C-alpha positions as CSV (number, residue, x, y, z in Angstrom):
1,M,10.6,-50.0,-36.9
2,T,8.9,-46.8,-37.8
3,K,10.6,-43.4,-38.2
4,Q,8.9,-42.2,-35.0
5,E,10.3,-45.1,-33.1
6,K,13.8,-44.6,-34.5
7,L,13.6,-40.9,-33.6
8,K,13.1,-41.8,-29.9
9,H,16.5,-43.5,-30.0
10,C,18.2,-40.4,-31.5
11,A,18.3,-38.4,-28.2
12,G,21.9,-37.8,-27.3
13,C,23.3,-38.6,-30.7
14,E,25.6,-36.1,-32.3
15,Q,23.6,-36.3,-35.6
16,D,20.2,-35.6,-33.9
17,F,20.9,-32.0,-34.8
18,Y,19.9,-32.9,-38.4
19,N,16.4,-34.2,-37.3
20,G,14.9,-30.7,-37.7
21,K,16.9,-29.2,-34.8
22,N,19.0,-26.9,-36.9
23,P,18.7,-23.5,-38.6
24,Y,19.4,-25.0,-42.0
25,E,16.0,-26.5,-42.6
26,V,17.4,-30.0,-42.7
27,K,14.5,-32.2,-41.6
28,E,16.0,-35.6,-41.3
29,C,19.4,-37.2,-40.5
30,W,20.7,-39.0,-43.6
31,S,21.4,-42.1,-41.6
32,L,17.9,-42.5,-40.1
33,G,16.3,-44.4,-43.0
34,K,18.8,-47.3,-42.9
35,A,19.3,-47.3,-39.1
36,K,18.6,-50.5,-37.2
37,L,18.2,-51.0,-33.5
38,V,21.3,-53.0,-32.2
39,S,22.8,-54.0,-29.0
40,R,26.2,-52.3,-28.2
41,K,28.5,-51.6,-25.3
42,K,28.9,-47.9,-24.6
43,I,32.6,-47.4,-23.9
44,H,34.2,-44.1,-22.8
45,I,37.3,-43.3,-24.9
46,N,39.4,-43.3,-21.8
47,Q,38.2,-46.6,-20.4
48,V,40.8,-49.4,-20.6
49,P,39.8,-53.0,-21.3
50,P,38.3,-55.3,-20.2
51,W,34.9,-53.7,-21.0
52,K,32.5,-55.6,-18.7
53,Q,29.5,-53.2,-18.9
54,K,26.1,-54.5,-20.1
55,P,25.1,-53.7,-23.7
56,I,22.4,-51.1,-24.4
57,K,20.1,-50.8,-27.3
58,V,21.1,-48.0,-29.7
59,L,20.6,-47.3,-33.4
60,S,23.4,-48.7,-35.7
61,C,24.4,-45.1,-36.6
62,Y,24.4,-43.7,-33.1
63,Q,27.4,-41.4,-32.2
64,Q,28.1,-39.7,-29.0
65,K,31.0,-37.4,-28.2
66,G,33.6,-39.2,-26.0
67,Y,32.2,-42.7,-26.5
68,V,32.5,-45.6,-28.9
69,F,29.9,-48.3,-29.3
70,W,31.3,-51.8,-29.5
71,A,30.0,-55.3,-30.1
72,P,28.2,-56.7,-27.1
73,D,30.2,-59.8,-26.9
74,R,33.7,-58.2,-26.9
75,E,35.7,-57.3,-23.8
76,Y,38.9,-56.2,-25.6
């Protein structure tokens, strides 16, 4: 996966700020180079199990405020 393809999956991530979207001249998030596209369940921190939602594709380093990203085969 190219850097450009990875950057498309950074939208909404807390760390996307470091992909040139900051006043500190930081051009690239430190996790981008090793990131892989994975399948995860997006679970709100207040959601109680079982987690039955379908998995989505996100980068392995993806972080979003108020959510955790859990293994696609887990319900608890």
